[in-house]
PDB file with one MODEL, atoms N, CA, C and O in Angstrom:
MODEL        1
ATOM      1  N   VAL A   1     -12.291  24.499   9.774  1.00  0.00           N
ATOM      2  CA  VAL A   1     -12.633  23.816   9.482  1.00  0.00           C
ATOM      3  C   VAL A   1     -11.676  23.887   8.484  1.00  0.00           C
ATOM      4  O   VAL A   1     -11.253  25.006   8.191  1.00  0.00           O
ATOM      5  N   LEU A   2     -11.097  22.555   7.693  1.00  0.00           N
ATOM      6  CA  LEU A   2     -10.181  22.506   6.843  1.00  0.00           C
ATOM      7  C   LEU A   2     -10.668  22.035   5.390  1.00  0.00           C
ATOM      8  O   LEU A   2     -10.822  20.815   5.456  1.00  0.00           O
ATOM      9  N   THR A   3     -11.000  22.543   3.994  1.00  0.00           N
ATOM     10  CA  THR A   3     -11.151  22.024   3.029  1.00  0.00           C
ATOM     11  C   THR A   3     -10.419  21.364   1.951  1.00  0.00           C
ATOM     12  O   THR A   3      -9.206  21.305   2.153  1.00  0.00           O
ATOM     13  N   ILE A   4     -10.739  20.972   1.116  1.00  0.00           N
ATOM     14  CA  ILE A   4      -9.872  19.776   0.194  1.00  0.00           C
ATOM     15  C   ILE A   4      -8.547  20.617   0.226  1.00  0.00           C
ATOM     16  O   ILE A   4      -7.529  20.256   0.817  1.00  0.00           O
ATOM     17  N   GLU A   5      -8.689  21.802  -0.494  1.00  0.00           N
ATOM     18  CA  GLU A   5      -7.799  22.914  -1.023  1.00  0.00           C
ATOM     19  C   GLU A   5      -6.827  23.134   0.152  1.00  0.00           C
ATOM     20  O   GLU A   5      -5.639  23.407  -0.025  1.00  0.00           O
ATOM     21  N   ASP A   6      -7.292  23.026   1.132  1.00  0.00           N
ATOM     22  CA  ASP A   6      -6.285  23.126   2.220  1.00  0.00           C
ATOM     23  C   ASP A   6      -5.388  21.780   2.492  1.00  0.00           C
ATOM     24  O   ASP A   6      -4.184  21.751   2.746  1.00  0.00           O
ATOM     25  N   LEU A   7      -6.229  20.752   2.380  1.00  0.00           N
ATOM     26  CA  LEU A   7      -5.533  19.469   2.738  1.00  0.00           C
ATOM     27  C   LEU A   7      -4.444  19.143   1.775  1.00  0.00           C
ATOM     28  O   LEU A   7      -3.372  18.647   2.122  1.00  0.00           O
ATOM     29  N   ALA A   8      -4.801  19.476   0.417  1.00  0.00           N
ATOM     30  CA  ALA A   8      -4.227  19.241  -1.000  1.00  0.00           C
ATOM     31  C   ALA A   8      -4.663  20.041  -1.939  1.00  0.00           C
ATOM     32  O   ALA A   8      -5.760  20.156  -2.487  1.00  0.00           O
ATOM     33  N   LYS A   9      -3.048  20.908  -2.123  1.00  0.00           N
ATOM     34  CA  LYS A   9      -3.296  21.864  -2.871  1.00  0.00           C
ATOM     35  C   LYS A   9      -2.237  21.585  -4.632  1.00  0.00           C
ATOM     36  O   LYS A   9      -1.294  20.794  -4.654  1.00  0.00           O
ATOM     37  N   GLY A  10      -2.519  22.116  -5.462  1.00  0.00           N
ATOM     38  CA  GLY A  10      -1.948  21.546  -6.408  1.00  0.00           C
ATOM     39  C   GLY A  10      -2.574  20.381  -7.075  1.00  0.00           C
ATOM     40  O   GLY A  10      -3.628  19.980  -6.580  1.00  0.00           O
ATOM     41  N   ASP A  11      -2.106  19.774  -8.108  1.00  0.00           N
ATOM     42  CA  ASP A  11      -2.139  18.511  -8.780  1.00  0.00           C
ATOM     43  C   ASP A  11      -1.270  17.844  -8.867  1.00  0.00           C
ATOM     44  O   ASP A  11      -1.486  16.994  -9.731  1.00  0.00           O
ATOM     45  N   ASP A  12       0.062  17.706  -8.230  1.00  0.00           N
ATOM     46  CA  ASP A  12       0.619  17.043  -8.224  1.00  0.00           C
ATOM     47  C   ASP A  12       0.712  16.290  -6.670  1.00  0.00           C
ATOM     48  O   ASP A  12       1.495  16.417  -5.729  1.00  0.00           O
ATOM     49  N   ILE A  13      -0.463  15.469  -6.903  1.00  0.00           N
ATOM     50  CA  ILE A  13      -1.090  14.869  -5.835  1.00  0.00           C
ATOM     51  C   ILE A  13      -0.979  13.244  -5.551  1.00  0.00           C
ATOM     52  O   ILE A  13      -1.685  12.625  -6.347  1.00  0.00           O
ATOM     53  N   PHE A  14      -0.228  12.346  -4.560  1.00  0.00           N
ATOM     54  CA  PHE A  14      -0.297  10.979  -4.722  1.00  0.00           C
ATOM     55  C   PHE A  14      -1.107  10.407  -3.894  1.00  0.00           C
ATOM     56  O   PHE A  14      -1.076  11.038  -2.838  1.00  0.00           O
ATOM     57  N   PHE A  15      -1.988   9.317  -3.827  1.00  0.00           N
ATOM     58  CA  PHE A  15      -2.475   8.723  -2.333  1.00  0.00           C
ATOM     59  C   PHE A  15      -2.267   7.430  -2.622  1.00  0.00           C
ATOM     60  O   PHE A  15      -2.233   6.833  -3.697  1.00  0.00           O
ATOM     61  N   ALA A  16      -2.105   7.011  -1.282  1.00  0.00           N
ATOM     62  CA  ALA A  16      -1.860   5.077  -0.933  1.00  0.00           C
ATOM     63  C   ALA A  16      -2.296   4.455  -0.072  1.00  0.00           C
ATOM     64  O   ALA A  16      -2.586   5.150   0.902  1.00  0.00           O
ATOM     65  N   ALA A  17      -2.547   3.114   0.066  1.00  0.00           N
ATOM     66  CA  ALA A  17      -3.104   3.076   0.870  1.00  0.00           C
ATOM     67  C   ALA A  17      -2.902   1.149   0.726  1.00  0.00           C
ATOM     68  O   ALA A  17      -2.798   0.512  -0.322  1.00  0.00           O
ATOM     69  N   THR A  18      -2.900   0.722   1.857  1.00  0.00           N
ATOM     70  CA  THR A  18      -2.496  -0.723   1.991  1.00  0.00           C
ATOM     71  C   THR A  18      -3.553  -1.474   2.513  1.00  0.00           C
ATOM     72  O   THR A  18      -3.704  -1.025   3.649  1.00  0.00           O
ATOM     73  N   GLY A  19      -4.276  -2.262   2.347  1.00  0.00           N
ATOM     74  CA  GLY A  19      -4.872  -3.633   2.875  1.00  0.00           C
ATOM     75  C   GLY A  19      -4.441  -3.803   4.271  1.00  0.00           C
ATOM     76  O   GLY A  19      -3.268  -4.173   4.314  1.00  0.00           O
ATOM     77  N   ILE A  20      -5.036  -3.648   5.535  1.00  0.00           N
ATOM     78  CA  ILE A  20      -4.862  -4.514   6.441  1.00  0.00           C
ATOM     79  C   ILE A  20      -5.981  -6.052   6.581  1.00  0.00           C
ATOM     80  O   ILE A  20      -5.651  -7.231   6.455  1.00  0.00           O
ATOM     81  N   SER A  21      -6.521  -5.818   6.700  1.00  0.00           N
ATOM     82  CA  SER A  21      -7.917  -7.052   7.256  1.00  0.00           C
ATOM     83  C   SER A  21      -8.838  -6.655   5.127  1.00  0.00           C
ATOM     84  O   SER A  21      -8.529  -5.793   4.304  1.00  0.00           O
ATOM     85  N   ASP A  22      -9.677  -7.515   5.076  1.00  0.00           N
ATOM     86  CA  ASP A  22     -10.214  -7.672   3.807  1.00  0.00           C
ATOM     87  C   ASP A  22     -11.615  -6.856   3.913  1.00  0.00           C
ATOM     88  O   ASP A  22     -12.504  -6.877   4.764  1.00  0.00           O
ATOM     89  N   GLY A  23     -11.400  -5.893   2.318  1.00  0.00           N
ATOM     90  CA  GLY A  23     -12.631  -4.494   2.375  1.00  0.00           C
ATOM     91  C   GLY A  23     -12.739  -4.943   1.105  1.00  0.00           C
ATOM     92  O   GLY A  23     -12.226  -5.901   0.527  1.00  0.00           O
ATOM     93  N   ASP A  24     -13.938  -3.587   0.560  1.00  0.00           N
ATOM     94  CA  ASP A  24     -14.591  -3.706  -1.099  1.00  0.00           C
ATOM     95  C   ASP A  24     -13.337  -3.333  -1.799  1.00  0.00           C
ATOM     96  O   ASP A  24     -13.053  -4.053  -2.757  1.00  0.00           O
ATOM     97  N   LEU A  25     -12.224  -1.995  -1.417  1.00  0.00           N
ATOM     98  CA  LEU A  25     -11.605  -1.962  -2.128  1.00  0.00           C
ATOM     99  C   LEU A  25      -9.738  -2.628  -2.385  1.00  0.00           C
ATOM    100  O   LEU A  25      -8.974  -2.457  -3.335  1.00  0.00           O
ATOM    101  N   LEU A  26      -9.556  -3.376  -1.105  1.00  0.00           N
ATOM    102  CA  LEU A  26      -8.045  -3.940  -1.212  1.00  0.00           C
ATOM    103  C   LEU A  26      -8.532  -5.360  -0.253  1.00  0.00           C
ATOM    104  O   LEU A  26      -9.682  -5.712   0.009  1.00  0.00           O
ATOM    105  N   ARG A  27      -7.347  -5.954   0.116  1.00  0.00           N
ATOM    106  CA  ARG A  27      -7.725  -7.541   0.650  1.00  0.00           C
ATOM    107  C   ARG A  27      -6.309  -7.340   1.015  1.00  0.00           C
ATOM    108  O   ARG A  27      -5.249  -7.027   0.472  1.00  0.00           O
ATOM    109  N   GLY A  28      -7.015  -7.837   2.813  1.00  0.00           N
ATOM    110  CA  GLY A  28      -6.019  -7.564   4.142  1.00  0.00           C
ATOM    111  C   GLY A  28      -4.832  -8.769   3.588  1.00  0.00           C
ATOM    112  O   GLY A  28      -4.848  -9.596   2.677  1.00  0.00           O
ATOM    113  N   VAL A  29      -3.880  -8.409   4.586  1.00  0.00           N
ATOM    114  CA  VAL A  29      -2.568  -8.881   4.666  1.00  0.00           C
ATOM    115  C   VAL A  29      -3.264 -10.435   4.624  1.00  0.00           C
ATOM    116  O   VAL A  29      -4.364 -10.671   5.123  1.00  0.00           O
ATOM    117  N   ARG A  30      -2.479 -11.383   3.986  1.00  0.00           N
ATOM    118  CA  ARG A  30      -2.729 -12.950   3.807  1.00  0.00           C
ATOM    119  C   ARG A  30      -1.432 -13.467   4.549  1.00  0.00           C
ATOM    120  O   ARG A  30      -0.388 -13.051   4.045  1.00  0.00           O
ATOM    121  N   TYR A  31      -1.269 -14.439   5.842  1.00  0.00           N
ATOM    122  CA  TYR A  31      -0.475 -15.284   5.778  1.00  0.00           C
ATOM    123  C   TYR A  31      -0.128 -16.355   5.191  1.00  0.00           C
ATOM    124  O   TYR A  31      -0.978 -16.987   4.565  1.00  0.00           O
ATOM    125  N   TYR A  32       1.034 -16.744   5.253  1.00  0.00           N
ATOM    126  CA  TYR A  32       1.427 -17.913   4.604  1.00  0.00           C
ATOM    127  C   TYR A  32       2.579 -19.005   5.024  1.00  0.00           C
ATOM    128  O   TYR A  32       3.412 -18.533   5.797  1.00  0.00           O
ATOM    129  N   SER A  33       2.791 -20.453   4.636  1.00  0.00           N
ATOM    130  CA  SER A  33       4.532 -20.774   5.264  1.00  0.00           C
ATOM    131  C   SER A  33       5.418 -19.468   4.748  1.00  0.00           C
ATOM    132  O   SER A  33       5.055 -18.811   3.773  1.00  0.00           O
ATOM    133  N   GLY A  34       6.113 -19.290   5.185  1.00  0.00           N
ATOM    134  CA  GLY A  34       7.543 -18.250   5.295  1.00  0.00           C
ATOM    135  C   GLY A  34       7.018 -17.484   4.959  1.00  0.00           C
ATOM    136  O   GLY A  34       7.827 -17.147   4.095  1.00  0.00           O
ATOM    137  N   GLY A  35       6.105 -16.670   4.848  1.00  0.00           N
ATOM    138  CA  GLY A  35       5.659 -15.349   4.680  1.00  0.00           C
ATOM    139  C   GLY A  35       4.531 -14.624   4.539  1.00  0.00           C
ATOM    140  O   GLY A  35       3.584 -15.123   5.146  1.00  0.00           O
ATOM    141  N   ALA A  36       4.284 -13.608   3.946  1.00  0.00           N
ATOM    142  CA  ALA A  36       2.839 -13.157   3.970  1.00  0.00           C
ATOM    143  C   ALA A  36       2.839 -12.155   2.966  1.00  0.00           C
ATOM    144  O   ALA A  36       3.940 -11.721   2.627  1.00  0.00           O
ATOM    145  N   SER A  37       1.466 -11.545   2.236  1.00  0.00           N
ATOM    146  CA  SER A  37       1.456 -11.353   0.992  1.00  0.00           C
ATOM    147  C   SER A  37      -0.115  -9.986   1.361  1.00  0.00           C
ATOM    148  O   SER A  37      -1.201  -9.983   1.940  1.00  0.00           O
ATOM    149  N   SER A  38       0.705  -9.095   0.617  1.00  0.00           N
ATOM    150  CA  SER A  38      -0.335  -7.496   0.693  1.00  0.00           C
ATOM    151  C   SER A  38      -0.480  -6.779  -0.310  1.00  0.00           C
ATOM    152  O   SER A  38       0.364  -6.495  -1.160  1.00  0.00           O
ATOM    153  N   ASN A  39      -1.707  -6.422  -0.230  1.00  0.00           N
ATOM    154  CA  ASN A  39      -2.705  -5.743  -1.829  1.00  0.00           C
ATOM    155  C   ASN A  39      -2.297  -3.994  -1.375  1.00  0.00           C
ATOM    156  O   ASN A  39      -2.362  -3.515  -0.243  1.00  0.00           O
ATOM    157  N   SER A  40      -1.955  -3.420  -2.418  1.00  0.00           N
ATOM    158  CA  SER A  40      -1.944  -1.906  -2.284  1.00  0.00           C
ATOM    159  C   SER A  40      -2.445  -1.437  -3.345  1.00  0.00           C
ATOM    160  O   SER A  40      -2.551  -2.073  -4.394  1.00  0.00           O
ATOM    161  N   MET A  41      -2.883   0.000  -3.123  1.00  0.00           N
ATOM    162  CA  MET A  41      -3.659   1.051  -4.236  1.00  0.00           C
ATOM    163  C   MET A  41      -2.488   2.108  -4.481  1.00  0.00           C
ATOM    164  O   MET A  41      -1.775   2.049  -3.479  1.00  0.00           O
ATOM    165  N   VAL A  42      -2.050   2.916  -5.252  1.00  0.00           N
ATOM    166  CA  VAL A  42      -1.422   4.073  -5.639  1.00  0.00           C
ATOM    167  C   VAL A  42      -2.350   4.956  -6.807  1.00  0.00           C
ATOM    168  O   VAL A  42      -2.416   4.537  -7.962  1.00  0.00           O
ATOM    169  N   MET A  43      -2.935   6.002  -6.455  1.00  0.00           N
ATOM    170  CA  MET A  43      -3.650   6.755  -7.284  1.00  0.00           C
ATOM    171  C   MET A  43      -2.420   8.235  -7.380  1.00  0.00           C
ATOM    172  O   MET A  43      -1.823   8.791  -6.459  1.00  0.00           O
ATOM    173  N   ARG A  44      -2.396   8.501  -8.788  1.00  0.00           N
ATOM    174  CA  ARG A  44      -1.681   9.777  -8.981  1.00  0.00           C
ATOM    175  C   ARG A  44      -2.356  10.792  -9.700  1.00  0.00           C
ATOM    176  O   ARG A  44      -2.507  10.677 -10.916  1.00  0.00           O
ATOM    177  N   CYS A  45      -2.853  11.952  -8.962  1.00  0.00           N
ATOM    178  CA  CYS A  45      -3.897  12.950  -9.710  1.00  0.00           C
ATOM    179  C   CYS A  45      -3.002  13.246 -10.933  1.00  0.00           C
ATOM    180  O   CYS A  45      -3.291  12.535 -11.896  1.00  0.00           O
ATOM    181  N   GLN A  46      -2.057  14.056 -11.129  1.00  0.00           N
ATOM    182  CA  GLN A  46      -1.983  14.347 -12.213  1.00  0.00           C
ATOM    183  C   GLN A  46      -1.952  13.640 -13.617  1.00  0.00           C
ATOM    184  O   GLN A  46      -2.544  14.064 -14.610  1.00  0.00           O
ATOM    185  N   SER A  47      -1.293  12.669 -13.573  1.00  0.00           N
ATOM    186  CA  SER A  47      -2.001  11.271 -14.604  1.00  0.00           C
ATOM    187  C   SER A  47      -3.146  11.158 -15.084  1.00  0.00           C
ATOM    188  O   SER A  47      -3.760  11.532 -16.084  1.00  0.00           O
ATOM    189  N   GLY A  48      -3.385  10.333 -13.816  1.00  0.00           N
ATOM    190  CA  GLY A  48      -4.903   9.952 -13.652  1.00  0.00           C
ATOM    191  C   GLY A  48      -5.053   8.410 -12.958  1.00  0.00           C
ATOM    192  O   GLY A  48      -6.021   7.849 -12.443  1.00  0.00           O
ATOM    193  N   THR A  49      -3.492   7.935 -13.205  1.00  0.00           N
ATOM    194  CA  THR A  49      -3.265   6.506 -12.833  1.00  0.00           C
ATOM    195  C   THR A  49      -3.522   6.251 -11.559  1.00  0.00           C
ATOM    196  O   THR A  49      -3.339   6.951 -10.563  1.00  0.00           O
ATOM    197  N   VAL A  50      -4.203   4.610 -11.741  1.00  0.00           N
ATOM    198  CA  VAL A  50      -4.414   4.406 -10.483  1.00  0.00           C
ATOM    199  C   VAL A  50      -3.991   2.796 -10.810  1.00  0.00           C
ATOM    200  O   VAL A  50      -4.215   2.213 -11.871  1.00  0.00           O
ATOM    201  N   ARG A  51      -3.274   2.197  -9.528  1.00  0.00           N
ATOM    202  CA  ARG A  51      -2.149   1.034  -9.717  1.00  0.00           C
ATOM    203  C   ARG A  51      -2.671   0.091  -8.362  1.00  0.00           C
ATOM    204  O   ARG A  51      -3.045   0.491  -7.259  1.00  0.00           O
ATOM    205  N   PHE A  52      -2.560  -1.152  -8.825  1.00  0.00           N
ATOM    206  CA  PHE A  52      -3.065  -2.226  -7.550  1.00  0.00           C
ATOM    207  C   PHE A  52      -1.768  -3.058  -7.756  1.00  0.00           C
ATOM    208  O   PHE A  52      -1.187  -3.596  -8.699  1.00  0.00           O
ATOM    209  N   ILE A  53      -1.614  -2.921  -6.565  1.00  0.00           N
ATOM    210  CA  ILE A  53       0.113  -3.795  -6.411  1.00  0.00           C
ATOM    211  C   ILE A  53      -0.471  -5.075  -5.311  1.00  0.00           C
ATOM    212  O   ILE A  53      -1.238  -5.016  -4.350  1.00  0.00           O
ATOM    213  N   GLU A  54       0.188  -6.089  -5.868  1.00  0.00           N
ATOM    214  CA  GLU A  54       0.151  -7.143  -4.723  1.00  0.00           C
ATOM    215  C   GLU A  54       1.721  -7.818  -4.514  1.00  0.00           C
ATOM    216  O   GLU A  54       2.306  -8.431  -5.408  1.00  0.00           O
ATOM    217  N   THR A  55       2.145  -7.627  -3.458  1.00  0.00           N
ATOM    218  CA  THR A  55       3.331  -7.849  -3.105  1.00  0.00           C
ATOM    219  C   THR A  55       3.379  -9.119  -2.063  1.00  0.00           C
ATOM    220  O   THR A  55       2.504  -9.333  -1.223  1.00  0.00           O
ATOM    221  N   PHE A  56       4.472  -9.871  -2.248  1.00  0.00           N
ATOM    222  CA  PHE A  56       4.896 -11.122  -1.321  1.00  0.00           C
ATOM    223  C   PHE A  56       5.556 -10.825  -0.595  1.00  0.00           C
ATOM    224  O   PHE A  56       5.989  -9.727  -0.946  1.00  0.00           O
ATOM    225  N   HIS A  57       6.265 -11.311   0.921  1.00  0.00           N
ATOM    226  CA  HIS A  57       7.025 -10.421   1.794  1.00  0.00           C
ATOM    227  C   HIS A  57       7.401 -12.055   1.887  1.00  0.00           C
ATOM    228  O   HIS A  57       6.488 -12.865   1.732  1.00  0.00           O
ATOM    229  N   LYS A  58       8.736 -12.506   2.137  1.00  0.00           N
ATOM    230  CA  LYS A  58       9.236 -13.999   2.536  1.00  0.00           C
ATOM    231  C   LYS A  58      10.104 -13.725   3.852  1.00  0.00           C
ATOM    232  O   LYS A  58      10.935 -12.819   3.805  1.00  0.00           O
ATOM    233  N   TRP A  59       9.982 -14.301   4.756  1.00  0.00           N
ATOM    234  CA  TRP A  59      10.235 -14.061   6.389  1.00  0.00           C
ATOM    235  C   TRP A  59      11.814 -14.881   6.184  1.00  0.00           C
ATOM    236  O   TRP A  59      12.297 -15.000   7.310  1.00  0.00           O
ATOM    237  N   GLY A  60      12.633 -15.397   5.256  1.00  0.00           N
ATOM    238  CA  GLY A  60      13.467 -16.030   5.199  1.00  0.00           C
ATOM    239  C   GLY A  60      15.027 -15.494   4.937  1.00  0.00           C
ATOM    240  O   GLY A  60      16.089 -15.898   5.411  1.00  0.00           O
ATOM    241  N   ARG A  61      14.720 -14.363   3.940  1.00  0.00           N
ATOM    242  CA  ARG A  61      15.671 -13.445   3.804  1.00  0.00           C
ATOM    243  C   ARG A  61      16.127 -12.461   4.400  1.00  0.00           C
ATOM    244  O   ARG A  61      15.156 -11.980   4.983  1.00  0.00           O
ATOM    245  N   PRO A  62      17.253 -11.692   4.678  1.00  0.00           N
ATOM    246  CA  PRO A  62      17.485 -10.736   5.561  1.00  0.00           C
ATOM    247  C   PRO A  62      16.740  -9.362   5.193  1.00  0.00           C
ATOM    248  O   PRO A  62      16.824  -9.216   3.974  1.00  0.00           O
ATOM    249  N   GLY A  63      16.142  -8.449   5.705  1.00  0.00           N
ATOM    250  CA  GLY A  63      15.604  -7.768   5.842  1.00  0.00           C
ATOM    251  C   GLY A  63      15.224  -6.614   6.960  1.00  0.00           C
ATOM    252  O   GLY A  63      15.989  -6.567   7.923  1.00  0.00           O
ATOM    253  N   VAL A  64      14.089  -5.647   6.938  1.00  0.00           N
ATOM    254  CA  VAL A  64      14.055  -5.151   8.062  1.00  0.00           C
ATOM    255  C   VAL A  64      13.626  -5.981   9.521  1.00  0.00           C
ATOM    256  O   VAL A  64      14.272  -5.909  10.566  1.00  0.00           O
ATOM    257  N   THR A  65      12.526  -6.685   9.338  1.00  0.00           N
ATOM    258  CA  THR A  65      12.443  -8.160  10.427  1.00  0.00           C
ATOM    259  C   THR A  65      13.293  -8.898  10.745  1.00  0.00           C
ATOM    260  O   THR A  65      13.158  -9.501  11.810  1.00  0.00           O
ATOM    261  N   LYS A  66      14.610  -9.135   9.833  1.00  0.00           N
ATOM    262  CA  LYS A  66      15.279 -10.089  10.286  1.00  0.00           C
ATOM    263  C   LYS A  66      16.449  -9.726   9.276  1.00  0.00           C
ATOM    264  O   LYS A  66      16.599 -10.023   8.091  1.00  0.00           O
ATOM    265  N   PRO A  67      17.247  -8.966  10.174  1.00  0.00           N
ATOM    266  CA  PRO A  67      18.557  -7.928   9.578  1.00  0.00           C
ATOM    267  C   PRO A  67      19.547  -8.998   9.266  1.00  0.00           C
ATOM    268  O   PRO A  67      20.202  -8.764   8.251  1.00  0.00           O
ATOM    269  N   ASN A  68      19.799 -10.014   9.827  1.00  0.00           N
ATOM    270  CA  ASN A  68      20.823 -11.328  10.477  1.00  0.00           C
ATOM    271  C   ASN A  68      20.724 -12.593   9.396  1.00  0.00           C
ATOM    272  O   ASN A  68      21.676 -13.265   8.998  1.00  0.00           O
ATOM    273  N   ALA A  69      19.541 -12.718   9.083  1.00  0.00           N
ATOM    274  CA  ALA A  69      19.270 -13.574   8.524  1.00  0.00           C
ATOM    275  C   ALA A  69      19.937 -14.420   7.732  1.00  0.00           C
ATOM    276  O   ALA A  69      19.348 -15.358   7.195  1.00  0.00           O
TER     277      ALA A  69
ENDMDL
END
C-alpha cells in the first residue's frame, strides 16, 4: 500500500485536471461551430495557488488536429 509521501514527496508538487464531462468542480468540453472550449484547474503546493483556466480551441487554424490547414 502506497502512502501520500510515497506518491508525492516534497512541496514542489503540481496537480492539473481538465473536465471532460460536467462535474461539481469543472465543466466538461463544450463544442460549438468551428471549435470547442475546455475548463482546467492547476494547483501548486509550494505557493498554494489554484488556477482555473478556460481555453478556446479553434478548428480552422493549423495545429495538431489540422497540421496543413
